[in-house]
N, CA, C and O atoms as a Tinker XYZ file with bonds, in Angstrom:
   344  protein
     1  N      3.776000   -5.931000   25.025000    73     2
     2  CA     3.260000   -5.294000   23.828000    64     1     3
     3  C      4.064000   -4.013000   23.591000    63     2     4     5
     4  O      4.196000   -3.173000   24.481000    81     3
     5  N      4.593000   -3.885000   22.382000    73     3     6
     6  CA     5.414000   -2.708000   22.096000    64     5     7
     7  C      4.570000   -1.539000   21.560000    63     6     8     9
     8  O      3.385000   -1.690000   21.262000    81     7
     9  N      5.205000   -0.400000   21.452000    73     7    10
    10  CA     4.534000    0.840000   21.058000    64     9    11
    11  C      3.892000    0.731000   19.674000    63    10    12    13
    12  O      2.776000    1.207000   19.463000    81    11
    13  N      4.586000    0.115000   18.751000    73    11    14
    14  CA     4.070000   -0.013000   17.382000    64    13    15
    15  C      2.791000   -0.855000   17.374000    63    14    16    17
    16  O      1.836000   -0.526000   16.670000    81    15
    17  N      2.770000   -1.921000   18.142000    73    15    18
    18  CA     1.579000   -2.764000   18.242000    64    17    19
    19  C      0.411000   -1.988000   18.840000    63    18    20    21
    20  O     -0.722000   -2.107000   18.374000    81    19
    21  N      0.686000   -1.199000   19.868000    73    19    22
    22  CA    -0.360000   -0.383000   20.500000    64    21    23
    23  C     -0.933000    0.609000   19.492000    63    22    24    25
    24  O     -2.150000    0.772000   19.404000    81    23
    25  N     -0.069000    1.267000   18.737000    73    23    26
    26  CA    -0.526000    2.210000   17.703000    64    25    27
    27  C     -1.431000    1.484000   16.706000    63    26    28    29
    28  O     -2.487000    2.000000   16.341000    81    27
    29  N     -1.028000    0.305000   16.269000    73    27    30
    30  CA    -1.832000   -0.469000   15.322000    64    29    31
    31  C     -3.180000   -0.867000   15.894000    63    30    32    33
    32  O     -4.195000   -0.796000   15.201000    81    31
    33  N     -3.200000   -1.287000   17.157000    73    31    34
    34  CA    -4.461000   -1.681000   17.791000    64    33    35
    35  C     -5.406000   -0.498000   17.972000    63    34    36    37
    36  O     -6.607000   -0.615000   17.728000    81    35
    37  N     -4.867000    0.635000   18.397000    73    35    38
    38  CA    -5.701000    1.831000   18.581000    64    37    39
    39  C     -6.243000    2.300000   17.232000    63    38    40    41
    40  O     -7.429000    2.607000   17.112000    81    39
    41  N     -5.382000    2.357000   16.219000    73    39    42
    42  CA    -5.822000    2.781000   14.885000    64    41    43
    43  C     -6.890000    1.833000   14.342000    63    42    44    45
    44  O     -7.899000    2.281000   13.797000    81    43
    45  N     -6.674000    0.543000   14.486000    73    43    46
    46  CA    -7.653000   -0.437000   14.020000    64    45    47
    47  C     -8.981000   -0.312000   14.746000    63    46    48    49
    48  O    -10.043000   -0.393000   14.130000    81    47
    49  N     -8.920000   -0.114000   16.058000    73    47    50
    50  CA   -10.146000    0.042000   16.843000    64    49    51
    51  C    -10.925000    1.285000   16.459000    63    50    52    53
    52  O    -12.148000    1.246000   16.330000    81    51
    53  N    -10.210000    2.390000   16.275000    73    51    54
    54  CA   -10.880000    3.641000   15.902000    64    53    55
    55  C    -11.546000    3.543000   14.535000    63    54    56    57
    56  O    -12.691000    3.963000   14.367000    81    55
    57  N    -10.832000    2.989000   13.562000    73    55    58
    58  CA   -11.422000    2.900000   12.224000    64    57    59
    59  C    -12.531000    1.848000   12.164000    63    58    60    61
    60  O    -13.499000    2.010000   11.421000    81    59
    61  N    -12.394000    0.780000   12.936000    73    59    62
    62  CA   -13.429000   -0.256000   12.956000    64    61    63
    63  C    -14.745000    0.288000   13.492000    63    62    64    65
    64  O    -15.810000    0.008000   12.941000    81    63
    65  N    -14.670000    1.058000   14.558000    73    63    66
    66  CA   -15.894000    1.533000   15.211000    64    65    67
    67  C    -16.277000    2.968000   14.830000    63    66    68    69
    68  O    -17.143000    3.566000   15.469000    81    67
    69  N    -15.641000    3.521000   13.798000    73    67    70
    70  CA   -15.920000    4.899000   13.381000    64    69    71
    71  C    -17.363000    5.103000   12.927000    63    70    72    73
    72  O    -17.889000    6.209000   13.049000    81    71
    73  N    -18.002000    4.081000   12.414000    73    71    74
    74  CA   -19.381000    4.205000   11.928000    64    73    75
    75  C    -20.421000    4.089000   13.039000    63    74    76    77
    76  O    -21.591000    4.407000   12.828000    81    75
    77  N    -20.009000    3.640000   14.204000    73    75    78
    78  CA   -20.962000    3.412000   15.288000    64    77    79
    79  C    -21.737000    4.668000   15.687000    63    78    80    81
    80  O    -22.953000    4.583000   15.858000    81    79
    81  N    -21.091000    5.839000   15.844000    73    79    82
    82  CA   -21.874000    7.040000   16.190000    64    81    83
    83  C    -22.920000    7.395000   15.132000    63    82    84    85
    84  O    -24.025000    7.820000   15.469000    81    83
    85  N    -22.575000    7.223000   13.858000    73    83    86
    86  CA   -23.538000    7.511000   12.787000    64    85    87
    87  C    -24.707000    6.543000   12.846000    63    86    88    89
    88  O    -25.859000    6.944000   12.684000    81    87
    89  N    -24.417000    5.280000   13.077000    73    87    90
    90  CA   -25.474000    4.273000   13.177000    64    89    91
    91  C    -26.411000    4.575000   14.344000    63    90    92    93
    92  O    -27.630000    4.474000   14.203000    81    91
    93  N    -25.860000    4.939000   15.476000    73    91    94
    94  CA   -26.677000    5.279000   16.649000    64    93    95
    95  C    -27.555000    6.489000   16.357000    63    94    96    97
    96  O    -28.732000    6.505000   16.716000    81    95
    97  N    -26.982000    7.510000   15.703000    73    95    98
    98  CA   -27.756000    8.711000   15.376000    64    97    99
    99  C    -28.914000    8.378000   14.430000    63    98   100   101
   100  O    -30.027000    8.873000   14.606000    81    99
   101  N    -28.650000    7.553000   13.443000    73    99   102
   102  CA   -29.706000    7.168000   12.500000    64   101   103
   103  C    -30.817000    6.410000   13.223000    63   102   104   105
   104  O    -31.998000    6.660000   12.984000    81   103
   105  N    -30.445000    5.497000   14.097000    73   103   106
   106  CA   -31.449000    4.724000   14.828000    64   105   107
   107  C    -32.298000    5.612000   15.730000    63   106   108   109
   108  O    -33.491000    5.361000   15.904000    81   107
   109  N    -31.688000    6.655000   16.308000    73   107   110
   110  CA   -32.434000    7.571000   17.183000    64   109   111
   111  C    -33.340000    8.507000   16.398000    63   110   112   113
   112  O    -34.488000    8.730000   16.783000    81   111
   113  N    -32.829000    9.057000   15.292000    73   111   114
   114  CA   -33.570000   10.083000   14.550000    64   113   115
   115  C    -34.428000    9.518000   13.422000    63   114   116   117
   116  O    -35.342000   10.186000   12.942000    81   115
   117  N    -34.138000    8.296000   13.002000    73   115   118
   118  CA   -34.830000    7.677000   11.860000    64   117   119
   119  C    -34.684000    8.527000   10.592000    63   118   120   121
   120  O    -35.579000    8.575000    9.748000    81   119
   121  N    -33.532000    9.195000   10.484000    73   119   122
   122  CA   -33.283000   10.068000    9.338000    64   121   123
   123  C    -31.878000    9.825000    8.788000    63   122   124   125
   124  O    -30.914000    9.679000    9.539000    81   123
   125  N    -31.790000    9.786000    7.457000    73   123   126
   126  CA   -30.491000    9.651000    6.791000    64   125   127
   127  C    -30.320000   10.701000    5.700000    63   126   128   129
   128  O    -29.444000   10.575000    4.845000    81   127
   129  N    -31.155000   11.734000    5.728000    73   127   130
   130  CA   -31.166000   12.693000    4.619000    64   129   131
   131  C    -29.864000   13.467000    4.467000    63   130   132   133
   132  O    -29.557000   13.936000    3.370000    81   131
   133  N    -29.099000   13.611000    5.528000    73   131   134
   134  CA   -27.885000   14.423000    5.458000    64   133   135
   135  C    -26.609000   13.612000    5.291000    63   134   136   137
   136  O    -25.516000   14.158000    5.441000    81   135
   137  N    -26.719000   12.323000    4.984000    73   135   138
   138  CA   -25.513000   11.537000    4.758000    64   137   139
   139  C    -25.456000   11.094000    3.300000    63   138   140   141
   140  O    -26.482000   10.910000    2.647000    81   139
   141  N    -24.241000   10.930000    2.814000    73   139   142
   142  CA   -24.009000   10.620000    1.410000    64   141   143
   143  C    -24.128000    9.121000    1.136000    63   142   144   145
   144  O    -23.445000    8.310000    1.762000    81   143
   145  N    -24.997000    8.763000    0.198000    73   143   146
   146  CA   -25.135000    7.369000   -0.213000    64   145   147
   147  C    -23.834000    6.868000   -0.834000    63   146   148   149
   148  O    -23.395000    5.754000   -0.547000    81   147
   149  N    -23.223000    7.686000   -1.682000    73   147   150
   150  CA   -21.989000    7.283000   -2.357000    64   149   151
   151  C    -20.877000    6.981000   -1.351000    63   150   152   153
   152  O    -20.125000    6.023000   -1.534000    81   151
   153  N    -20.767000    7.773000   -0.309000    73   151   154
   154  CA   -19.763000    7.535000    0.730000    64   153   155
   155  C    -19.920000    6.136000    1.315000    63   154   156   157
   156  O    -18.937000    5.410000    1.465000    81   155
   157  N    -21.146000    5.759000    1.645000    73   155   158
   158  CA   -21.359000    4.470000    2.291000    64   157   159
   159  C    -21.262000    3.307000    1.317000    63   158   160   161
   160  O    -20.891000    2.205000    1.720000    81   159
   161  N    -21.584000    3.521000    0.054000    73   159   162
   162  CA   -21.364000    2.480000   -0.959000    64   161   163
   163  C    -19.868000    2.230000   -1.116000    63   162   164   165
   164  O    -19.425000    1.082000   -1.150000    81   163
   165  N    -19.093000    3.309000   -1.212000    73   163   166
   166  CA   -17.645000    3.175000   -1.357000    64   165   167
   167  C    -17.023000    2.540000   -0.116000    63   166   168   169
   168  O    -16.149000    1.681000   -0.234000    81   167
   169  N    -17.460000    2.951000    1.061000    73   167   170
   170  CA   -16.943000    2.375000    2.306000    64   169   171
   171  C    -17.273000    0.887000    2.376000    63   170   172   173
   172  O    -16.427000    0.080000    2.761000    81   171
   173  N    -18.493000    0.523000    2.005000    73   171   174
   174  CA   -18.928000   -0.874000    2.031000    64   173   175
   175  C    -18.065000   -1.725000    1.098000    63   174   176   177
   176  O    -17.598000   -2.797000    1.484000    81   175
   177  N    -17.856000   -1.247000   -0.120000    73   175   178
   178  CA   -17.032000   -1.985000   -1.079000    64   177   179
   179  C    -15.580000   -2.072000   -0.612000    63   178   180   181
   180  O    -14.940000   -3.113000   -0.755000    81   179
   181  N    -15.065000   -0.981000   -0.057000    73   179   182
   182  CA   -13.699000   -0.981000    0.468000    64   181   183
   183  C    -13.518000   -1.973000    1.602000    63   182   184   185
   184  O    -12.514000   -2.684000    1.654000    81   183
   185  N    -14.475000   -2.026000    2.503000    73   183   186
   186  CA   -14.402000   -2.962000    3.628000    64   185   187
   187  C    -14.481000   -4.407000    3.130000    63   186   188   189
   188  O    -13.790000   -5.282000    3.653000    81   187
   189  N    -15.315000   -4.658000    2.129000    73   187   190
   190  CA   -15.375000   -6.009000    1.551000    64   189   191
   191  C    -14.006000   -6.403000    1.000000    63   190   192   193
   192  O    -13.541000   -7.521000    1.221000    81   191
   193  N    -13.369000   -5.488000    0.288000    73   191   194
   194  CA   -12.043000   -5.789000   -0.269000    64   193   195
   195  C    -11.007000   -6.013000    0.827000    63   194   196   197
   196  O    -10.165000   -6.903000    0.702000    81   195
   197  N    -11.053000   -5.218000    1.906000    73   195   198
   198  CA   -10.152000   -5.434000    3.046000    64   197   199
   199  C    -10.394000   -6.800000    3.667000    63   198   200   201
   200  O     -9.445000   -7.482000    4.054000    81   199
   201  N    -11.647000   -7.204000    3.766000    73   199   202
   202  CA   -11.989000   -8.506000    4.336000    64   201   203
   203  C    -11.447000   -9.633000    3.453000    63   202   204   205
   204  O    -10.876000  -10.598000    3.962000    81   203
   205  N    -11.622000   -9.517000    2.153000    73   203   206
   206  CA   -11.072000  -10.502000    1.217000    64   205   207
   207  C     -9.553000  -10.549000    1.352000    63   206   208   209
   208  O     -8.965000  -11.629000    1.402000    81   207
   209  N     -8.926000   -9.393000    1.410000    73   207   210
   210  CA    -7.473000   -9.311000    1.588000    64   209   211
   211  C     -7.047000  -10.035000    2.865000    63   210   212   213
   212  O     -6.080000  -10.797000    2.854000    81   211
   213  N     -7.761000   -9.803000    3.960000    73   211   214
   214  CA    -7.448000  -10.470000    5.218000    64   213   215
   215  C     -7.514000  -11.985000    5.095000    63   214   216   217
   216  O     -6.662000  -12.693000    5.631000    81   215
   217  N     -8.530000  -12.484000    4.387000    73   215   218
   218  CA    -8.638000  -13.929000    4.171000    64   217   219
   219  C     -7.498000  -14.442000    3.296000    63   218   220   221
   220  O     -6.937000  -15.505000    3.563000    81   219
   221  N     -7.155000  -13.689000    2.251000    73   219   222
   222  CA    -6.099000  -14.124000    1.335000    64   221   223
   223  C     -4.743000  -14.217000    2.014000    63   222   224   225
   224  O     -3.951000  -15.105000    1.697000    81   223
   225  N     -4.466000  -13.310000    2.945000    73   223   226
   226  CA    -3.175000  -13.351000    3.641000    64   225   227
   227  C     -3.286000  -14.038000    4.999000    63   226   228   229
   228  O     -2.309000  -14.117000    5.745000    81   227
   229  N     -4.479000  -14.533000    5.314000    73   227   230
   230  CA    -4.741000  -15.239000    6.572000    64   229   231
   231  C     -4.369000  -14.386000    7.792000    63   230   232   233
   232  O     -3.670000  -14.847000    8.694000    81   231
   233  N     -4.843000  -13.154000    7.803000    73   231   234
   234  CA    -4.565000  -12.207000    8.891000    64   233   235
   235  C     -5.834000  -12.019000    9.719000    63   234   236   237
   236  O     -6.747000  -11.296000    9.321000    81   235
   237  N     -5.876000  -12.677000   10.870000    73   235   238
   238  CA    -7.078000  -12.671000   11.703000    64   237   239
   239  C     -7.473000  -11.265000   12.154000    63   238   240   241
   240  O     -8.655000  -10.931000   12.066000    81   239
   241  N     -6.548000  -10.418000   12.635000    73   239   242
   242  CA    -6.974000   -9.070000   13.036000    64   241   243
   243  C     -7.615000   -8.274000   11.896000    63   242   244   245
   244  O     -8.583000   -7.547000   12.119000    81   243
   245  N     -7.091000   -8.405000   10.693000    73   243   246
   246  CA    -7.678000   -7.715000    9.537000    64   245   247
   247  C     -9.070000   -8.275000    9.256000    63   246   248   249
   248  O     -9.994000   -7.519000    8.953000    81   247
   249  N     -9.223000   -9.578000    9.355000    73   247   250
   250  CA   -10.531000  -10.199000    9.112000    64   249   251
   251  C    -11.551000   -9.785000   10.169000    63   250   252   253
   252  O    -12.685000   -9.446000    9.833000    81   251
   253  N    -11.162000   -9.808000   11.432000    73   251   254
   254  CA   -12.092000   -9.467000   12.513000    64   253   255
   255  C    -12.492000   -7.999000   12.443000    63   254   256   257
   256  O    -13.678000   -7.670000   12.489000    81   255
   257  N    -11.505000   -7.121000   12.333000    73   255   258
   258  CA   -11.792000   -5.689000   12.279000    64   257   259
   259  C    -12.692000   -5.322000   11.118000    63   258   260   261
   260  O    -13.631000   -4.541000   11.268000    81   259
   261  N    -12.401000   -5.885000    9.969000    73   259   262
   262  CA   -13.202000   -5.553000    8.797000    64   261   263
   263  C    -14.524000   -6.297000    8.765000    63   262   264   265
   264  O    -15.473000   -5.839000    8.128000    81   263
   265  N    -14.605000   -7.425000    9.433000    73   263   266
   266  CA   -15.896000   -8.093000    9.592000    64   265   267
   267  C    -16.852000   -7.240000   10.414000    63   266   268   269
   268  O    -18.028000   -7.102000   10.077000    81   267
   269  N    -16.331000   -6.671000   11.498000    73   267   270
   270  CA   -17.140000   -5.762000   12.324000    64   269   271
   271  C    -17.501000   -4.516000   11.528000    63   270   272   273
   272  O    -18.646000   -4.063000   11.553000    81   271
   273  N    -16.517000   -3.965000   10.822000    73   271   274
   274  CA   -16.774000   -2.776000    9.996000    64   273   275
   275  C    -17.840000   -3.049000    8.947000    63   274   276   277
   276  O    -18.684000   -2.194000    8.678000    81   275
   277  N    -17.804000   -4.235000    8.358000    73   275   278
   278  CA   -18.794000   -4.592000    7.340000    64   277   279
   279  C    -20.201000   -4.578000    7.926000    63   278   280   281
   280  O    -21.138000   -4.108000    7.280000    81   279
   281  N    -20.352000   -5.086000    9.133000    73   279   282
   282  CA   -21.662000   -5.064000    9.790000    64   281   283
   283  C    -22.129000   -3.638000   10.062000    63   282   284   285
   284  O    -23.294000   -3.311000    9.837000    81   283
   285  N    -21.226000   -2.794000   10.543000    73   283   286
   286  CA   -21.603000   -1.415000   10.870000    64   285   287
   287  C    -21.904000   -0.601000    9.615000    63   286   288   289
   288  O    -22.941000    0.056000    9.529000    81   287
   289  N    -20.997000   -0.648000    8.646000    73   287   290
   290  CA   -21.200000    0.108000    7.405000    64   289   291
   291  C    -22.413000   -0.437000    6.653000    63   290   292   293
   292  O    -23.207000    0.332000    6.111000    81   291
   293  N    -22.553000   -1.753000    6.621000    73   291   294
   294  CA   -23.711000   -2.359000    5.967000    64   293   295
   295  C    -25.016000   -1.946000    6.613000    63   294   296   297
   296  O    -26.008000   -1.713000    5.923000    81   295
   297  N    -25.022000   -1.853000    7.933000    73   295   298
   298  CA   -26.231000   -1.414000    8.645000    64   297   299
   299  C    -26.594000    0.016000    8.287000    63   298   300   301
   300  O    -27.760000    0.324000    8.040000    81   299
   301  N    -25.592000    0.892000    8.259000    73   299   302
   302  CA   -25.850000    2.288000    7.880000    64   301   303
   303  C    -26.362000    2.347000    6.445000    63   302   304   305
   304  O    -27.305000    3.084000    6.154000    81   303
   305  N    -25.756000    1.588000    5.558000    73   303   306
   306  CA   -26.167000    1.586000    4.152000    64   305   307
   307  C    -27.608000    1.087000    3.998000    63   306   308   309
   308  O    -28.389000    1.674000    3.249000    81   307
   309  N    -27.957000    0.028000    4.688000    73   307   310
   310  CA   -29.329000   -0.493000    4.634000    64   309   311
   311  C    -30.320000    0.541000    5.159000    63   310   312   313
   312  O    -31.376000    0.754000    4.563000    81   311
   313  N    -29.980000    1.179000    6.270000    73   311   314
   314  CA   -30.874000    2.204000    6.825000    64   313   315
   315  C    -30.974000    3.410000    5.903000    63   314   316   317
   316  O    -32.043000    4.010000    5.783000    81   315
   317  N    -29.879000    3.772000    5.253000    73   315   318
   318  CA   -29.896000    4.876000    4.287000    64   317   319
   319  C    -30.881000    4.552000    3.163000    63   318   320   321
   320  O    -31.700000    5.392000    2.791000    81   319
   321  N    -30.800000    3.355000    2.634000    73   319   322
   322  CA   -31.707000    2.958000    1.556000    64   321   323
   323  C    -33.150000    2.875000    2.050000    63   322   324   325
   324  O    -34.074000    3.253000    1.330000    81   323
   325  N    -33.346000    2.391000    3.255000    73   323   326
   326  CA   -34.694000    2.276000    3.824000    64   325   327
   327  C    -35.324000    3.644000    4.045000    63   326   328   329
   328  O    -36.444000    3.889000    3.597000    81   327
   329  N    -34.622000    4.532000    4.726000    73   327   330
   330  CA   -35.208000    5.821000    5.086000    64   329   331
   331  C    -35.288000    6.781000    3.907000    63   330   332   333
   332  O    -36.182000    7.626000    3.866000    81   331
   333  N    -34.374000    6.670000    2.946000    73   331   334
   334  CA   -34.466000    7.525000    1.762000    64   333   335
   335  C    -35.599000    7.078000    0.846000    63   334   336   337
   336  O    -36.099000    7.868000    0.045000    81   335
   337  N    -36.004000    5.820000    0.959000    73   335   338
   338  CA   -37.091000    5.298000    0.139000    64   337   339
   339  C    -38.461000    5.735000    0.613000    63   338   340   341
   340  O    -39.442000    5.598000   -0.118000    81   339
   341  N    -38.543000    6.262000    1.833000    73   339   342
   342  CA   -39.843000    6.696000    2.394000    64   341   343
   343  C    -40.179000    8.104000    1.996000    63   342   344
   344  O    -41.228000    8.621000    2.379000    81   343
């Protein structure tokens, strides 16, 4: 594995799992009042487009990474809507 591949894998891993700390915090505190709804709507739509792009070019790493991201961002978005509605 060359250096460029390692950089790509690390970057992909970091961006894929970037939402995990926020999701964990929301689950612990049951609060989403300090996070932006617009940010997560935009992130959700962006990840969907990346996932579609991955399918169109048949790029498995793009599909897998963004599939995971979609689950994480979608979970945060659902919790944001749930807790802000209370």
